[in-house]
PASEBA-1860 file (N, C-alpha, C; in nm, 3 decimals):
! residues 119
1> MPLPARSH> 0.084/-0.116/0.000/0.000/0.000/0.000/0.090/0.124/0.000 ~ 0.074/0.211/-0.094/0.160/0.329/-0.103/0.122/0.433/0.003 ~ 0.223/0.509/0.048/0.200/0.616/0.145/0.130/0.733/0.077 ~ 0.045/0.803/0.152/-0.022/0.918/0.090/0.080/1.028/0.062 ~ 0.058/1.099/-0.042/0.147/1.209/-0.081/0.135/1.323/0.019 ~ 0.248/1.384/0.053/0.247/1.496/0.146/0.198/1.621/0.076 ~ 0.133/1.702/0.154/0.085/1.828/0.100/0.201/1.926/0.090 ~ 0.200/2.006/-0.011/0.304/2.108/-0.029/0.291/2.220/0.074
9> HERGAGTV> 0.178/2.227/0.142/0.157/2.331/0.242/0.239/2.307/0.368 ~ 0.285/2.184/0.389/0.360/2.152/0.509/0.510/2.166/0.489 ~ 0.556/2.198/0.373/0.699/2.212/0.348/0.752/2.332/0.424 ~ 0.860/2.311/0.499/0.922/2.419/0.576/0.860/2.440/0.712 ~ 0.760/2.363/0.751/0.696/2.380/0.881/0.793/2.351/0.995 ~ 0.882/2.255/0.975/0.983/2.224/1.077/1.080/2.338/1.097 ~ 1.115/2.405/0.988/1.206/2.520/0.997/1.142/2.633/1.074 ~ 1.017/2.661/1.046/0.947/2.767/1.117/0.934/2.733/1.265
17> LALTLGAV> 0.904/2.609/1.295/0.893/2.565/1.434/1.027/2.579/1.505 ~ 1.136/2.539/1.440/1.269/2.549/1.501/1.308/2.695/1.524 ~ 1.279/2.782/1.429/1.310/2.924/1.445/1.229/2.987/1.558 ~ 1.103/2.950/1.568/1.018/3.001/1.676/1.069/2.954/1.812 ~ 1.104/2.827/1.821/1.157/2.772/1.945/1.289/2.840/1.983 ~ 1.373/2.864/1.884/1.499/2.935/1.909/1.476/3.077/1.959 ~ 1.377/3.146/1.902/1.346/3.283/1.947/1.293/3.283/2.090 ~ 1.211/3.186/2.125/1.158/3.177/2.261/1.271/3.151/2.360
25> VMALLVGV> 1.362/3.062/2.327/1.476/3.033/2.415/1.562/3.157/2.431 ~ 1.587/3.231/2.324/1.667/3.353/2.333/1.598/3.459/2.419 ~ 1.468/3.473/2.407/1.394/3.570/2.489/1.401/3.532/2.637 ~ 1.389/3.404/2.667/1.401/3.359/2.806/1.542/3.383/2.859 ~ 1.642/3.362/2.777/1.780/3.384/2.817/1.805/3.532/2.848 ~ 1.751/3.620/2.766/1.765/3.763/2.791/1.696/3.801/2.922 ~ 1.580/3.745/2.949/1.511/3.772/3.075/1.590/3.726/3.196 ~ 1.649/3.608/3.188/1.730/3.556/3.298/1.852/3.643/3.319
33> LLLAQAGV> 1.916/3.686/3.212/2.033/3.773/3.224/1.998/3.907/3.287 ~ 1.883/3.963/3.252/1.841/4.090/3.312/1.812/4.074/3.461 ~ 1.751/3.963/3.499/1.727/3.937/3.641/1.858/3.919/3.718 ~ 1.953/3.851/3.658/2.083/3.832/3.722/2.154/3.966/3.740 ~ 2.146/4.051/3.638/2.209/4.183/3.648/2.142/4.267/3.755 ~ 2.012/4.257/3.769/1.941/4.331/3.874/1.986/4.283/4.012 ~ 2.007/4.155/4.027/2.055/4.101/4.154/2.195/4.150/4.188 ~ 2.282/4.156/4.088/2.418/4.206/4.110/2.414/4.353/4.148
41> LASRAASA> 2.331/4.432/4.079/2.321/4.575/4.111/2.267/4.596/4.252 ~ 2.170/4.517/4.293/2.116/4.529/4.429/2.223/4.496/4.532 ~ 2.303/4.396/4.505/2.411/4.360/4.597/2.516/4.470/4.605 ~ 2.550/4.529/4.491/2.648/4.638/4.491/2.595/4.760/4.564 ~ 2.467/4.791/4.548/2.409/4.907/4.618/2.407/4.882/4.769 ~ 2.375/4.761/4.810/2.374/4.728/4.953/2.515/4.734/5.011 ~ 2.613/4.685/4.937/2.751/4.691/4.984/2.799/4.835/4.998 ~ 2.764/4.919/4.901/2.803/5.060/4.908/2.738/5.127/5.029
49> ADLAALAA> 2.613/5.093/5.058/2.545/5.150/5.174/2.611/5.102/5.303 ~ 2.645/4.976/5.311/2.712/4.923/5.431/2.844/4.995/5.457 ~ 2.926/5.005/5.354/3.057/5.068/5.370/3.045/5.217/5.402 ~ 2.950/5.284/5.337/2.930/5.426/5.365/2.882/5.448/5.508 ~ 2.793/5.363/5.556/2.743/5.376/5.692/2.854/5.351/5.794 ~ 2.938/5.252/5.769/3.048/5.225/5.861/3.147/5.341/5.866 ~ 3.180/5.396/5.750/3.273/5.509/5.746/3.213/5.632/5.813 ~ 3.084/5.655/5.791/3.017/5.769/5.853/3.008/5.752/6.004
57> ADAARGLT> 2.985/5.630/6.050/2.978/5.606/6.194/3.114/5.630/6.260 ~ 3.221/5.593/6.191/3.354/5.622/6.244/3.378/5.772/6.253 ~ 3.332/5.846/6.154/3.346/5.992/6.158/3.259/6.052/6.268 ~ 3.141/5.998/6.288/3.052/6.050/6.392/3.110/6.026/6.531 ~ 3.181/5.917/6.549/3.242/5.885/6.679/3.375/5.957/6.698 ~ 3.426/6.022/6.594/3.552/6.093/6.606/3.673/6.008/6.576 ~ 3.655/5.888/6.526/3.768/5.801/6.492/3.838/5.846/6.365 ~ 3.765/5.911/6.275/3.822/5.971/6.155/3.772/6.113/6.146
65> SGDPCAVA> 3.840/6.195/6.068/3.801/6.335/6.058/3.698/6.354/5.947 ~ 3.619/6.459/5.961/3.522/6.495/5.859/3.379/6.482/5.906 ~ 3.291/6.544/5.828/3.148/6.536/5.854/3.100/6.396/5.817 ~ 3.022/6.330/5.900/2.980/6.192/5.871/2.911/6.177/5.735 ~ 2.824/6.269/5.700/2.752/6.255/5.573/2.843/6.283/5.453 ~ 2.940/6.371/5.470/3.037/6.395/5.362/3.125/6.273/5.342 ~ 3.165/6.211/5.452/3.245/6.088/5.443/3.164/5.978/5.377 ~ 3.038/5.965/5.414/2.951/5.862/5.354/2.934/5.886/5.205
73> SDVAGRHD> 2.917/6.011/5.166/2.901/6.043/5.024/3.027/6.009/4.946 ~ 3.144/6.036/5.004/3.270/6.005/4.938/3.286/5.854/4.921 ~ 3.255/5.778/5.024/3.269/5.632/5.017/3.170/5.573/4.917 ~ 3.047/5.622/4.917/2.948/5.573/4.821/2.991/5.605/4.678 ~ 3.045/5.725/4.657/3.092/5.763/4.524/3.206/5.677/4.474 ~ 3.291/5.632/4.565/3.401/5.545/4.526/3.352/5.407/4.481 ~ 3.229/5.375/4.514/3.169/5.248/4.472/3.063/5.269/4.364 ~ 3.071/5.381/4.295/2.981/5.415/4.183/2.835/5.426/4.226
81> ATLTSCTV> 2.813/5.457/4.351/2.676/5.474/4.403/2.655/5.621/4.440 ~ 2.530/5.658/4.453/2.494/5.793/4.494/2.430/5.785/4.632 ~ 2.473/5.872/4.720/2.414/5.879/4.853/2.282/5.954/4.842 ~ 2.171/5.888/4.873/2.040/5.952/4.861/1.991/6.009/4.993 ~ 2.035/5.953/5.105/2.000/6.012/5.235/2.106/5.973/5.337 ~ 2.122/6.062/5.434/2.217/6.038/5.542/2.163/6.106/5.666 ~ 2.149/6.030/5.774/2.095/6.084/5.898/2.181/6.036/6.014 ~ 2.225/6.131/6.096/2.298/6.096/6.217/2.195/6.089/6.330
89> VGGDVVEV> 2.182/5.971/6.390/2.081/5.946/6.493/2.152/5.931/6.627 ~ 2.116/6.014/6.721/2.170/6.000/6.856/2.318/6.031/6.870 ~ 2.379/6.092/6.774/2.518/6.132/6.784/2.618/6.032/6.732 ~ 2.595/5.902/6.749/2.693/5.802/6.707/2.642/5.706/6.599 ~ 2.514/5.696/6.582/2.454/5.602/6.486/2.420/5.678/6.358 ~ 2.454/5.618/6.245/2.431/5.682/6.115/2.347/5.589/6.029 ~ 2.244/5.644/5.966/2.161/5.570/5.870/2.183/5.631/5.733 ~ 2.215/5.547/5.634/2.237/5.597/5.499/2.155/5.515/5.399
97> ATALAHPF> 2.130/5.576/5.286/2.066/5.508/5.174/2.144/5.543/5.048 ~ 2.165/5.445/4.963/2.238/5.465/4.839/2.154/5.419/4.720 ~ 2.190/5.468/4.604/2.125/5.427/4.480/2.232/5.401/4.376 ~ 2.207/5.303/4.293/2.299/5.266/4.187/2.218/5.259/4.059 ~ 2.258/5.336/3.959/2.182/5.344/3.834/2.204/5.219/3.749 ~ 2.099/5.177/3.679/2.107/5.065/3.586/2.177/5.114/3.459 ~ 2.265/5.035/3.399/2.337/5.082/3.281/2.248/5.120/3.163 ~ 2.128/5.063/3.155/2.040/5.092/3.042/1.926/5.185/3.081
105> DWGGATGR> 1.938/5.254/3.193/1.836/5.347/3.243/1.700/5.282/3.260 ~ 1.696/5.160/3.312/1.570/5.091/3.339/1.540/5.090/3.487 ~ 1.575/5.197/3.554/1.556/5.202/3.698/1.690/5.183/3.766 ~ 1.686/5.159/3.893/1.811/5.143/3.966/1.793/5.054/4.085 ~ 1.903/5.033/4.154/1.901/4.952/4.275/1.929/5.042/4.394 ~ 1.871/5.010/4.507/1.891/5.091/4.627/1.942/5.004/4.739 ~ 2.010/5.068/4.832/2.060/4.999/4.951/2.043/5.088/5.072 ~ 2.019/5.029/5.185/2.005/5.102/5.311/2.090/5.032/5.415
113> ARAGPPP> 2.150/5.114/5.505/2.231/5.056/5.611/2.231/5.149/5.731 ~ 2.260/5.088/5.844/2.267/5.161/5.971/2.390/5.110/6.044 ~ 2.471/5.203/6.094/2.592/5.163/6.164/2.615/5.255/6.284 ~ 2.681/5.200/6.383/2.711/5.276/6.503/2.819/5.207/6.583 ~ 2.837/5.249/6.705/2.942/5.190/6.788/2.905/5.045/6.825 ~ 3.006/4.965/6.855/2.976/4.829/6.895/2.902/4.826/7.028 ~ 2.823/4.722/7.050/2.745/4.715/7.175/2.832/4.697/7.297
END
């Protein structure tokens, strides 16, 4: 018994399916890479906030010279972050917030930290 003849309408359907599947995989890969980059930026912003708060707390306690918020701004700037807020609480405790811009201007990452003398 002979096989039925294939329709000419189905020619190239496998190619279209493979190209579509490849495009979907590439779109998912781009999404995963963007999420990974957002995680790295959030970690960098948090680290900049931690370091800026520690340096500002040292300045507030008199261990280093300078205004605590100016010291925090300098430390944040050295880590490519911007100091968005700085508050000296109770004389020795400093609260800071930093922001780090996304390279493609799709928002940014923020970090907050609080530092003071050891207990």
